[in-house]
C-alpha positions in Angstrom: -63.9 36.5 163.8 -60.7 36.6 161.8 -60.2 40.3 162.4 -60.8 39.9 166.1 -58.5 36.9 166.3 -55.7 38.7 164.4 -56.2 41.9 166.4 -55.8 39.9 169.7 -52.4 38.6 168.5 -51.4 42.0 167.2 -52.4 43.7 170.5 -50.3 41.1 172.4 -47.2 41.7 170.3 -47.5 45.4 169.4 -49.5 46.9 172.3 -47.9 45.0 175.1 -51.2 43.4 176.1 -51.3 40.3 178.4 -50.6 36.9 176.8 -54.1 36.1 178.0 -55.3 38.0 174.9 -54.1 35.0 172.9 -56.9 32.8 174.3 -59.8 34.7 172.8 -57.6 35.3 169.7 -57.3 31.5 169.1 -60.9 30.9 169.8 -61.9 33.6 167.3 -59.6 32.2 164.6 -60.9 28.7 165.1 -64.5 29.9 165.0 -63.7 31.9 161.8 -62.3 28.7 160.1 -65.4 26.7 161.1 -67.8 29.4 160.0 -66.1 29.6 156.6 -67.0 26.0 156.0 -70.7 26.8 156.4 -70.8 29.1 153.3 -73.0 27.3 150.8 -71.4 27.8 147.5 -70.7 25.3 144.6 -67.1 26.5 144.3 -64.7 27.4 147.0 -63.4 30.4 145.0 -66.8 32.0 145.1 -67.0 31.4 148.9 -63.7 33.2 149.3 -64.9 36.0 147.0 -67.8 36.5 149.4 -65.4 36.3 152.4 -63.1 38.9 150.8 -65.8 41.5 150.3 -67.2 41.0 153.8 -63.6 41.1 155.3 -62.9 44.5 153.7 -66.1 46.0 155.1 -65.6 44.4 158.5 -62.0 45.6 158.7 -63.2 49.2 158.3 -65.9 48.7 160.8 -63.5 47.1 163.3 -61.1 50.1 162.8 -63.9 52.5 163.6 -65.3 50.6 166.6 -62.1 49.2 168.2 -59.6 51.7 167.2 -61.6 54.9 166.8 -60.5 55.4 163.1 -63.6 56.6 161.3 -63.8 55.5 157.7 -63.6 58.4 155.2 -65.6 58.6 151.9 -62.8 56.8 150.0 -62.9 53.9 152.5 -66.7 53.6 152.2 -66.6 53.9 148.4 -63.9 51.2 148.2 -65.8 48.9 150.5 -69.0 49.4 148.5 -67.2 48.5 145.3 -65.8 45.3 146.9 -69.2 44.3 148.2 -70.9 44.9 144.8 -68.1 42.9 143.1 -68.5 40.1 145.7 -72.3 40.0 145.0 -71.7 39.8 141.2 -69.3 36.9 141.7 -71.5 35.1 144.2 -75.0 35.7 142.9 -74.4 36.3 139.2 -76.6 34.2 136.8 -74.6 31.5 135.1 -76.0 30.0 131.9 -74.1 26.7 132.1 -70.4 26.9 132.2 -68.9 28.2 135.4 
């Protein structure tokens, strides 16, 4: 949702799209903010870590689907590293202290 919302604003400013693009852009950004509050995590930092990993992968997928820029092996490797790191932060066993 954040990527779609930001892309709508970018398209309006940089691609000379209609100002009507701002409407779905604002809706997407508001939905993004709402959905982020639904992440069940004891610490906000961990929720943002999860968001960060997903954001990177989604940005590459968006670039492929919306802009025709197919991710190369470095893109895929980098996104995989980020998703693994996100999973370690979010799901790692914690003995007592956070």
